N, CA, C and O atoms as a GROMACS GRO file, in nm:
protein
  208
    1MET      N    1   3.815  -0.009  -0.657
    1MET     CA    2   3.728   0.038  -0.735
    1MET      C    3   3.638  -0.125  -0.728
    1MET      O    4   3.522  -0.125  -0.688
    2PRO      N    5   3.693  -0.231  -0.761
    2PRO     CA    6   3.600  -0.333  -0.765
    2PRO      C    7   3.476  -0.322  -0.663
    2PRO      O    8   3.360  -0.330  -0.705
    3THR      N    9   3.500  -0.308  -0.556
    3THR     CA   10   3.425  -0.277  -0.455
    3THR      C   11   3.296  -0.202  -0.464
    3THR      O   12   3.189  -0.248  -0.425
    4LEU      N   13   3.314  -0.058  -0.528
    4LEU     CA   14   3.212   0.000  -0.589
    4LEU      C   15   3.133  -0.034  -0.680
    4LEU      O   16   3.015   0.001  -0.677
    5PHE      N   17   3.191  -0.116  -0.789
    5PHE     CA   18   3.095  -0.158  -0.914
    5PHE      C   19   3.027  -0.283  -0.823
    5PHE      O   20   2.904  -0.286  -0.817
    6ARG      N   21   3.085  -0.358  -0.771
    6ARG     CA   22   2.995  -0.461  -0.677
    6ARG      C   23   2.888  -0.394  -0.606
    6ARG      O   24   2.775  -0.443  -0.614
    7PHE      N   25   2.908  -0.287  -0.538
    7PHE     CA   26   2.796  -0.219  -0.468
    7PHE      C   27   2.699  -0.189  -0.575
    7PHE      O   28   2.582  -0.224  -0.558
    8LEU      N   29   2.732  -0.127  -0.682
    8LEU     CA   30   2.655  -0.076  -0.768
    8LEU      C   31   2.572  -0.168  -0.834
    8LEU      O   32   2.455  -0.148  -0.865
    9PHE      N   33   2.638  -0.273  -0.854
    9PHE     CA   34   2.546  -0.391  -0.937
    9PHE      C   35   2.454  -0.458  -0.816
    9PHE      O   36   2.347  -0.513  -0.845
   10VAL      N   37   2.492  -0.453  -0.707
   10VAL     CA   38   2.392  -0.525  -0.614
   10VAL      C   39   2.275  -0.417  -0.600
   10VAL      O   40   2.162  -0.465  -0.592
   11LEU      N   41   2.284  -0.285  -0.595
   11LEU     CA   42   2.194  -0.185  -0.573
   11LEU      C   43   2.098  -0.179  -0.712
   11LEU      O   44   1.979  -0.148  -0.707
   12ALA      N   45   2.173  -0.214  -0.841
   12ALA     CA   46   2.078  -0.229  -0.951
   12ALA      C   47   2.016  -0.354  -0.979
   12ALA      O   48   1.929  -0.368  -1.065
   13ALA      N   49   2.066  -0.456  -0.898
   13ALA     CA   50   2.002  -0.579  -0.896
   13ALA      C   51   1.853  -0.571  -0.811
   13ALA      O   52   1.746  -0.619  -0.848
   14ILE      N   53   1.877  -0.505  -0.702
   14ILE     CA   54   1.790  -0.498  -0.609
   14ILE      C   55   1.651  -0.416  -0.680
   14ILE      O   56   1.536  -0.460  -0.683
   15ALA      N   57   1.702  -0.282  -0.738
   15ALA     CA   58   1.609  -0.208  -0.839
   15ALA      C   59   1.550  -0.274  -0.901
   15ALA      O   60   1.428  -0.280  -0.884
   16GLY      N   61   1.620  -0.357  -1.006
   16GLY     CA   62   1.561  -0.437  -1.092
   16GLY      C   63   1.442  -0.528  -1.037
   16GLY      O   64   1.333  -0.533  -1.095
   17ILE      N   65   1.472  -0.597  -0.923
   17ILE     CA   66   1.369  -0.697  -0.870
   17ILE      C   67   1.263  -0.617  -0.840
   17ILE      O   68   1.155  -0.641  -0.893
   18VAL      N   69   1.276  -0.517  -0.757
   18VAL     CA   70   1.171  -0.428  -0.686
   18VAL      C   71   1.079  -0.386  -0.829
   18VAL      O   72   0.960  -0.410  -0.844
   19TYR      N   73   1.154  -0.327  -0.913
   19TYR     CA   74   1.070  -0.289  -1.040
   19TYR      C   75   1.015  -0.392  -1.102
   19TYR      O   76   0.898  -0.371  -1.134
   20GLY      N   77   1.062  -0.506  -1.134
   20GLY     CA   78   0.995  -0.617  -1.185
   20GLY      C   79   0.887  -0.697  -1.109
   20GLY      O   80   0.802  -0.766  -1.165
   21SER      N   81   0.899  -0.680  -0.985
   21SER     CA   82   0.790  -0.740  -0.916
   21SER      C   83   0.642  -0.620  -0.905
   21SER      O   84   0.524  -0.657  -0.901
   22MET      N   85   0.681  -0.508  -0.903
   22MET     CA   86   0.571  -0.415  -0.936
   22MET      C   87   0.504  -0.408  -1.048
   22MET      O   88   0.383  -0.390  -1.054
   23VAL      N   89   0.595  -0.427  -1.164
   23VAL     CA   90   0.519  -0.442  -1.289
   23VAL      C   91   0.447  -0.590  -1.329
   23VAL      O   92   0.375  -0.612  -1.426
   24ALA      N   93   0.493  -0.688  -1.216
   24ALA     CA   94   0.418  -0.815  -1.246
   24ALA      C   95   0.293  -0.785  -1.168
   24ALA      O   96   0.186  -0.832  -1.207
   25LEU      N   97   0.300  -0.706  -1.054
   25LEU     CA   98   0.177  -0.689  -0.969
   25LEU      C   99   0.083  -0.618  -1.072
   25LEU      O  100  -0.023  -0.675  -1.096
   26VAL      N  101   0.108  -0.513  -1.127
   26VAL     CA  102   0.022  -0.437  -1.226
   26VAL      C  103  -0.019  -0.551  -1.324
   26VAL      O  104  -0.141  -0.558  -1.337
   27MET      N  105   0.043  -0.628  -1.387
   27MET     CA  106  -0.005  -0.708  -1.478
   27MET      C  107  -0.087  -0.849  -1.459
   27MET      O  108  -0.165  -0.903  -1.538
   28LEU      N  109  -0.049  -0.889  -1.341
   28LEU     CA  110  -0.111  -0.992  -1.292
   28LEU      C  111  -0.220  -1.018  -1.216
   28LEU      O  112  -0.304  -1.106  -1.231
   29VAL      N  113  -0.211  -0.932  -1.130
   29VAL     CA  114  -0.321  -0.886  -1.016
   29VAL      C  115  -0.447  -0.822  -1.050
   29VAL      O  116  -0.450  -0.706  -1.090
   30ASP      N  117  -0.558  -0.898  -1.037
   30ASP     CA  118  -0.699  -0.814  -1.078
   30ASP      C  119  -0.742  -0.781  -0.951
   30ASP      O  120  -0.744  -0.871  -0.867
   31PRO      N  121  -0.778  -0.660  -0.918
   31PRO     CA  122  -0.871  -0.632  -0.784
   31PRO      C  123  -1.014  -0.644  -0.822
   31PRO      O  124  -1.065  -0.611  -0.930
   32HIS      N  125  -1.080  -0.702  -0.706
   32HIS     CA  126  -1.219  -0.721  -0.711
   32HIS      C  127  -1.290  -0.582  -0.646
   32HIS      O  128  -1.247  -0.522  -0.547
   33GLU      N  129  -1.391  -0.551  -0.714
   33GLU     CA  130  -1.471  -0.458  -0.633
   33GLU      C  131  -1.578  -0.501  -0.540
   33GLU      O  132  -1.643  -0.602  -0.568
   34ARG      N  133  -1.603  -0.435  -0.434
   34ARG     CA  134  -1.700  -0.514  -0.337
   34ARG      C  135  -1.755  -0.369  -0.273
   34ARG      O  136  -1.693  -0.262  -0.267
   35ASP      N  137  -1.871  -0.395  -0.232
   35ASP     CA  138  -1.932  -0.303  -0.137
   35ASP      C  139  -1.886  -0.306   0.023
   35ASP      O  140  -1.881  -0.415   0.080
   36VAL      N  141  -1.858  -0.202   0.082
   36VAL     CA  142  -1.824  -0.173   0.210
   36VAL      C  143  -1.911  -0.101   0.316
   36VAL      O  144  -1.933   0.020   0.309
   37THR      N  145  -1.959  -0.183   0.414
   37THR     CA  146  -2.055  -0.114   0.492
   37THR      C  147  -1.970  -0.088   0.595
   37THR      O  148  -1.872  -0.162   0.610
   38VAL      N  149  -1.992   0.019   0.681
   38VAL     CA  150  -1.942   0.069   0.793
   38VAL      C  151  -2.047   0.108   0.890
   38VAL      O  152  -2.111   0.209   0.863
   39ARG      N  153  -2.076   0.040   1.005
   39ARG     CA  154  -2.141   0.100   1.104
   39ARG      C  155  -2.109   0.194   1.159
   39ARG      O  156  -1.989   0.201   1.185
   40ILE      N  157  -2.201   0.315   1.206
   40ILE     CA  158  -2.140   0.429   1.285
   40ILE      C  159  -2.248   0.421   1.404
   40ILE      O  160  -2.368   0.424   1.373
   41PRO      N  161  -2.217   0.412   1.512
   41PRO     CA  162  -2.309   0.433   1.619
   41PRO      C  163  -2.399   0.564   1.619
   41PRO      O  164  -2.351   0.672   1.583
   42SER      N  165  -2.509   0.553   1.652
   42SER     CA  166  -2.597   0.664   1.677
   42SER      C  167  -2.559   0.780   1.762
   42SER      O  168  -2.585   0.898   1.735
   43GLU      N  169  -2.501   0.742   1.854
   43GLU     CA  170  -2.451   0.860   1.959
   43GLU      C  171  -2.327   0.928   1.874
   43GLU      O  172  -2.294   1.036   1.923
   44ARG      N  173  -2.268   0.898   1.784
   44ARG     CA  174  -2.173   0.967   1.686
   44ARG      C  175  -2.246   1.050   1.600
   44ARG      O  176  -2.205   1.164   1.577
   45LEU      N  177  -2.343   1.010   1.554
   45LEU     CA  178  -2.437   1.097   1.468
   45LEU      C  179  -2.524   1.176   1.524
   45LEU      O  180  -2.562   1.272   1.457
   46ASN      N  181  -2.568   1.161   1.630
   46ASN     CA  182  -2.659   1.256   1.703
   46ASN      C  183  -2.607   1.280   1.845
   46ASN      O  184  -2.667   1.219   1.934
   47PRO      N  185  -2.504   1.360   1.878
   47PRO     CA  186  -2.453   1.356   2.000
   47PRO      C  187  -2.596   1.425   2.103
   47PRO      O  188  -2.691   1.496   2.067
   48ALA      N  189  -2.560   1.368   2.240
   48ALA     CA  190  -2.654   1.404   2.327
   48ALA      C  191  -2.641   1.553   2.377
   48ALA      O  192  -2.527   1.588   2.408
   49ALA      N  193  -2.735   1.641   2.388
   49ALA     CA  194  -2.703   1.763   2.421
   49ALA      C  195  -2.648   1.785   2.550
   49ALA      O  196  -2.696   1.717   2.640
   50PRO      N  197  -2.549   1.872   2.581
   50PRO     CA  198  -2.498   1.876   2.710
   50PRO      C  199  -2.588   1.927   2.821
   50PRO      O  200  -2.658   2.024   2.794
   51LYS      N  201  -2.596   1.875   2.941
   51LYS     CA  202  -2.689   1.905   3.044
   51LYS      C  203  -2.640   2.021   3.110
   51LYS      O  204  -2.520   2.040   3.134
   52GLN      N  205  -2.750   2.116   3.146
   52GLN     CA  206  -2.724   2.245   3.211
   52GLN      C  207  -2.767   2.264   3.347
   52GLN      O  208  -2.747   2.371   3.404
   0.00000   0.00000   0.00000
C-alpha cells in the first residue's frame, strides 16, 4: 500500500504544480493588444478565369 500512496502523492503534487502555474499565468501575465496585418496575394482574391 505505501507504493499506492506514494504514487497518489506524486500525482497530486504534479497536479498542484500545474494548477499553480496556470493561476500564476492568469494573475501575472498581462497580454498586449496589437494590430495584425496579413497580406493576401491578389491571385487568391481574384482567381484567373479558366481558359477555354
